N, C-alpha and C positions, 0 to 999 in steps of 0.2 A: 890830669890829676889822679892821685891815688885815692882809694876809698877813705883812707884815714884824712887826707887833705880836704876832701869833700866834708867830712864831719867837722873838721876844724873851721871850714867857712860857714856850716850850719850854725855852730856855736856862736861865732861873731854875729851872724844875722839874727839869731834868736835873742841876743842880748839887746840889739838895737829894737826889735819888736817889742820885747818885754818893757823897754824904756819908753814905748809909746809910738814908734815908728809904724806906719801902715805896711802891711806885709809886702804888697805888690811894689810899693816905693822902695822899700828896703832891698828887694831883690833886683830892681833896676839900678839902683845906685851902686850895689856891690858889682853887678855885671859890668858897668861902665868903668868901674875902678879895677877891674881884674880882666882885661881884655884877652889875656892868655888862656882864660877858661873857655873851652869849646862848648859847642851846643849841648853835647852829651853830658858834660860837667855841670852846665847850668841846670839842665833838666833834672839831674840826679840831686842836686843840692836843693832845687825847689821841693822835690818829693820829700827829702829829709825835713825840711822846714815845715811844710804842710802836715806830715805825718806827726811831727812833734807837737805842733800847735793843737791838732785835734785831740791829742791825749796829754796835753800840757801837764794837767794836774796829777794824774795817775802816774805819769813817767817821773815828775819832780819827786813824788813820794818814793818811787824805786830808785831814783838816782841820788836822793838825799838832800837836793837843793833846788830852789825855784830859780835857777839860772840856765843860761844857754848850755853851759857844761853839765850841770846836774840833770837836765832834761835829756841831753844826749847820752849821758851815761845810762840813765833809766831806759832809754830806747834801745841801747846795745844790750842791756840786761834783759828786758822784755823780749827782744828778738834772739836771745841766746847767742849774741855775737861774742867772739873772744875778745874780752876787753883789752888784753895786753897788746893784741895785734893792731888795734885802732889807736888806743891811747898809749902810744909809744914814744911821741916826740920825733919819730923818724919820717922823713919825706913830707915835712910840713904838717904832719899830723898833730893832734893836740898832745899836750904833755901827759907823761904817765900819771896814773892815779896815785895820790898820796895815801898814807895809812889811814888817814880820817876819811878819805873818799871811799876807800875800800870797805870800811866798817859802817859807812852811813847807808841809809836806804831801808825802807820797810815796804811791806805789801801794802797797797792802798786800802783804806778803810771801805767797808761795804757801804753802798749808797752813792752819794754825791761824788766823792773822791774817786771810787773805782770807775764810775761812769763818765767821769770828766764833765762835770756840771757844777756850776756855782751852788753854794749851800742854799741860798734863798730861792733859787729857781727849782731845785728838785721837788719840794712840796707842790710848787705850781704845776709841774709836769704830771705829778701823780694824780693831783686833783682834776687835770684836764683830760688825761687819757686812761687813768687807772694804772696802778702800780705795775702790773705785769707789761702792759702795752708801752708804758713810759720807759721801763728799763730796756725793752727791746728796741725802742726807738733811739734812745741815748746810746746803746751799744752800737747800733748801726752808724751813728754819727761819728764814731771813733775810727772808722775806715773811710778809705778814698770812695768818692762818689763814682758810680758807673758813668760811662760816657754814651749818651743816647742820641739817637738821630731820629728826626721826623722826615718821613718820606712824603713829598709833595704828590699825592696821587692824582692831581690833576695833569701831572707830567710824565709820571712813571709808575711802576708797581714796586712792592717790596722785593720780589724775586729778581727783577731786573737790577735794581740797585745793589742787592747782595752779590750777584754775579759780577757786576762792574767792580765793586769794591774788593771782592775776593782776588779779581785779576790784577788789582793794583797792591795786593798784599795786605788788605783789611779784612779780617773775618768778623761777621756779625751774625746776630740771631734775633728773631722776633721777640718783642717783649710783651708780657700778657696784659699790662696795664692800657695799652691803646692799639688798635689795629694798624696805625701808622708808625708805630715805634719799632726801632731796631736798637739793640744793645751791641756796643763794639766790644768783641771778644779780645781782639788783638790789632795792633797796627793803628791805634788811635791818633798817635802824634802826626802821622803823615797825612791825616784826612783834612787838615786846614787848607791845603792846596789842591784837593782832589776835585776833579772837573764836575763831579756830581754836586759838590757843595757850592762850587763857584758859578755853577749854571742855575741855582735855585731849585734843582730836583730834590736837594736834601738839605735840611737846616739842622743845626745842633740844638736840641731842646730835650729837656728832661722828660722821661716817659709819664711822670705823674703831672707834669704841666700840660703834656698832651692829653691825658685823661680828663683834666679839668676842662680843657678846650672842647673835648668831645661832648661834655655835659652841657654846654652852653646852648640854650635853645634860641634858634633863630629861624624864622620862616623864609622860604625861598623867595627871593626878591625883596626881602625886608630891609630895614634900615638898622645898622649897628653902630654903636659908639663905644670905643674903648677909651674910658674916661682918664685912666692913669696908664697911658699906653707904654711908656718907657721905649724900649727897643721894638716893641710891636710883636713879639713872638706869638702870643695868643691870637692877635688879629690875623696873622698869616695862616695859622692853623685853622681857625674858623673859616677864613675865606677859601681855604682849599676844600672844605667840605660843603659850603653853603654859597650859592650865588647870591650876593647881596651887596648893597651900598655900604661900604666900609668906611668909617671916619675914625680918626685916631686924635686924641687930645692928651696933652700932659702940661702940668703946671710948670715944668721946665722943658719948654719946646726943644732945646738942644739934644735932649735924650732921644728925640724922634728923627735925628739927622739923617740916619742911615735907612730909615724905614722905606721911603719912596723907592730908593734903588733896590732894596731887598724885595719888595713887592713886585717891581717890574720883572725881576729875574725869576720870580715865582709865577708870573703870568697873572698878576693881580693888580687892581688899582685901588690904593688907599690914599684917602685925602687927609692931610694933616691939618688941623685946625688949632689956632692959638687960642688961649683963655679968653682973650677979649672979643672973639669973634664967635664964640660957641653959642651964645644967646639967640643968634639969628638963624641957627640951623634947624629949628623946630624939634619935633619929638622923634624918638626912636623906638623901634619895636624891642629892642634889647639894648641895655647899657651895662657894661662890664666895669666893674670897679675892682682892679687888681691892686689892692691898697698898700700903701707903705706899712711895713711891719717889722717885727723883730728879726725876721728872716730864720727863725729857729728851725724850720724844716730844711733849710739849705746850709746849715752850719758846716757841713763837710766841705762845702766849696768856699766858706768863708769862716774858718775856725776862730779868727780873731774876734768876729762878732760875737761869738759865744761867750768870750771872756769880758767883752766890753759892755754888754748890756747891764744896765742898773734898774732898779725899781722906778726911779725917777724917769728914765727914758721910756720905759714900758708905759708909764702913765701918760706921758707926752703922746705917745704913738696912738694909744687907745682913744684919746680925746680927738686926735686928728682923723682916725678912721671914722669916727661918729660924724664929724663935720662933713667929710668927704662924701659919706653915704647920703646925708641930707641934701648936699648940693647936687649930686648925681642924680637923685630921684626926680629932680625937677624936669630932667630931659626924657623921661620915660613916658610913652603914649598911654592912654588909658588901656588897661588890660595888658600892658607890655611887661617885660621882665627887666628886674634889676637883679644882677648877678654880682654877688660879693665873694671875693677870693682873696686869700692871703697864702704865703708860703710859711705859715706859722702853725705850731701845734699847740699854742696856749689858748685856753678857753676864753681869757679875757679879750683876745683879739678875734675870737671867732664866734662862737655860740652866744657869748655875752653881747657882742655887738649886734647881732641879728635880733636878740631879744630887746635890746635897747632901742633899736630902730623901730620895731613893731609897737613898742610902748609910746614912741613919739609919734607913729603914724598908724593908729589902730585901724584905719580903714584898708591897709595893705595886708597881704596874706603871705605868710612864709610857707614854703612847700618842702622842696628837697634840700637836704644838707648832707655833705659827705666829708669825712676826714681821712686824708692819706697820711702814712708816716713812712720814714725811710725804711721801716721793716717790710714794707710792700714792694720795695724794689726801686723806688724813685725818691725824690724829695718829698718832704712833708708839705702838704697843702690842705687848705680847707675850702669848700665850695658850698654856697648857699644861693637858693633861688627866692626872689621876693617878687610878688605879682601886684602890680599897680591896680587901683580901684577903677 
C-alpha cells in the first residue's frame, strides 16, 4: 500500500471509531476484510489511527472537521506533510481537498482543545495535579507510549538481557523509574517472539507500574493477596523481588487465565482463588487493590477511553473503588498493609478515596502516597499505603 492508501484506510477506520466502534475491533475487522494489506501496512495504519485518536480534538480543529477525513487532514498539517501528495486521489489515496477544506481549520484553542482533553475534565486535572503538572501530563498523553520491559532478576540481569536483545536487533536502555525497567529504544515490534520474553526472563510492563510494584511492602515469607489481579503483572513483579506466598483474586476470574503459566515461566508459584473461595484463605500481610479506574494515566495506550469517559461513569467508578477498598480491608492481618493503586491522575479516584476510607475506618492509618504522571516517563499511577490496626 502507498502512504496515501494507508491514510485512506485510517480515514475509514476513524469514521467507524467515531461512530462508536471499539478501536481494536475496528482494526481487526478492517484487516480481515483487506487481506492484501501486509503486516507493515497494518502496523502503519494502526499507528496512524492511534496517533489521530490521541490528538483527536486538536487535529479536528486544525483539519476543520470532527470526521476521519478532517482529523487526518489535521494530522498532515500538524506534521507538515505535503497535503497534495497524500490527498490526491491517486493510488487508492483520499480524494483531493475541496476549496472549503483548504480554507477550513484553525489553531486549537489554548487549554482543553490544544491539550486534547474534554472540557469538563480539564478543570478536574488542574485541581488534581496543579495547572503546570496537568498540562505536562496531558501533553505527554498526546504522544505514543514508550515500550518498557521488566527484567526478572531472579532469572537474569539487566546487562545480560540488554546484550541478548541487542544481538537480536532490539536496543534498550535502563529506565530511572525502576531498577528492573528497560526502555526499548528500537526494534520493539520484534520482541513479542523473543526468547527472553517467551522464557519468562522478561515481561512487558510499564516502568511506572514497576515503580508502584517496587513500593509495595511485603515481608520475606509473608502472605500477599492481589485482590484485583487481572493479568497479574504486579504480582509477578512483587514475587520476583520478595519470596512470599502469592495469591491472586479477581471478580472476573477469566482475567487471570494466563497468570499460572506466566508465573511458571518466571519461576514463581501464584495461586488463583475465585471470589467464592477467598473467605477461607485467612488474613494476609499485604493486600493490593489495583482498582478499576478511569485509566487516565494510560490513555496513550487507550486514547478512545479519554473521549469515552463521562461524569456519570466517573461517579460510578469512584463508588466502586470505595466498595472494593472496604471489602479488601477485611483480608488484611492486624498491622498489615492495604495498598491502593490506580492508573489514574484524578484526585476523586486517588487522594479522595484514601480520605474516604480513613473516614470510614478511623482506626486505620494512612502513610505513604505517591503520584506518577506520564511526564515522569511512564504511565500515570497513584499509590497509597494504609496500615491496619
